[in-house]
C-alpha angles and dihedrals in degrees: 000000000000110000121185135155090207091086098049108125095006117140113231134184119197119188115208083022099147098073144020120354093353093057093046090053094046093047094049092049089052091049087057094056101266122137104236132195120190129202125206137154093239122065090200091058091048092053091048090051092049090051093047090053091053089247096303093122130068123200150181135191117265135165104205091201092062112071094203090053091052091048090051091050094053091046087055092045091053088063101033098039109014121218118359117240096176131025119193114193101205102144110117145149141191135189135223094235099074105159124081087240096056101033121094120220092246089056089055089051092050096051094044092046094054103034101036110017090037091060090046092051093053093046090048093057098040101042100073093062091047091050091049090055093038089229139084147107132235121192119191117201098213123156141241081259085068090063101032122034100232130184087218090068095037136222100293097038094049092046092049093049092047086054090051089050092053091044092054094045095048094046090047092054091047099050104027091098088060093059093256115137123207120190128185113209117200113198122190120210113340129182100242136129089269087076087074087072093062113121088227116043115249115239123231088242091057092047090057091058100050133075126285123224089247089061090062091044091056090054095046096047090045091054092048091051094058118106115276090249091064120085124184105189096193142353135190120212119181142153112279091240096050113100119233115203 
């Protein structure tokens, strides 16, 4: 497990932090002494995550696709958490209908709203306080589908993750001179609940060969623990057996 004193006392927000990759990241930050607030659409999931973390996490409902909900969350975080040192955009979704032929327009809207606009909404509301302090870090959990347009991810998912990639890169270039670091993380296949949205069910044998959420958490927390002078713009992490074109 990553262990660093650099994160002790840091204030961290993790969207999609109640399950999967988001929870693994939030929990590992908290184990390293950070004060962590998670956002999720479901209150039940938040309470389960808080319990699973032995009460180290705090949380509040948030739908990243709804700007008013995101604003309300960060208003709450300002009181419950204080300023935000690190934002991790880990909320994400995919659908079973992944081809342009099978996908309905409202499915496209749903995926883009959560994966792309959702990340924008959170950055929009957290960035002013980081710029005022001239310090901060934003980590976007994108996907290898955000660097390579893959049929495995599908049309909407790949497009949304490419958008997240461009968002992170452009914001990074804009605010880097203000000591704010933005990193895009591109995981390959990870054993998370989103696998249940695969058009073809994933076998237990395949699950054993792919990444675990804690693998991504180790990378993210390691990045956040680097000195402020160090900026890693992007990083790919994938199973050793997954091809990368």
